[in-house]
C-alpha positions, 0 to 999 in steps of 0.5 A: 500500500505505501509503495502504491501511494508513493507511486501515485503521489510522487509524480503528482506532487512533483508536477504541482511543485513545478507549477508552484515554482513557476507561479511564485517566480511570476508573483515575485517578479510582479511584487518587485515590479509593483514596488519599483513602480511605487518607488518611482511614482513617489520619488519622481512624480510625487504620486502614489498608487493606491492599489500597490500596497494591497496588491503586493500584500496579496501576492506576497501572501501567495508567494510565502504560503506556496513557496513553503511547499517548495521548501518542504518538497526539497527538504529545506525546512529546519530539522533537529536530527541529533536524536534521530541520527542515532537511531537505526535505519528501521527505527528511523523510518518508523519515526519518520512515518510517525512524524510525517503522519503527525504533520499531515494531520496538522496541515489537514486541520489547518486546511479544514479550519482555514476553509471555514474561515474562508466561508466566514470572510466571503461577504467581505472585501478590502476597502481599497481595491475591493478584493474579496477577503478570502483571497488573503487567507486562501494561500494558507488553506491551499498551502496547508493542503499541499503540505498535507499531500507532501507529508503523506507522500513522505510517510509512504516513502518512509513506510516503503523504505524508499528515499524520504522524498525528493533530493534537494534541488541542484546547486546553482553554479556561477559562471 
């Protein structure tokens, strides 16, 4: 069963993370462009764009909560391994499975309760651009759901005795 879950989840999560990677890069570029436009407008023309802050804040929220999925996918999160490193391979896999299951449950709870929050926020809009308030909370829900899938995949990998998720992204080489 873990091998089947791993076979099904791994390619789907890899494809989803490639999409997230592209989307977060575009959103980050938009945030930088908005910031540059706002700085130029203020300093050169004594004009501020009322929409700039609100839109940049919305995009930043999406970049953060989708970006953490990429970090988690590549095992870039902080870990404390001094105790786990002393365990044997079988005990380490079992411990990893328990930790991944616990994380998946936590992320699922965040997603479910976040969904309830989105429903409560649905009637409200921002005062500036009139953006629906759930657009600012939705990144937490989407990110938590994706993190739950990633941790379930990692649990399946640990139970199957496979590599615990994907290897880190290749290092960037200068020149």
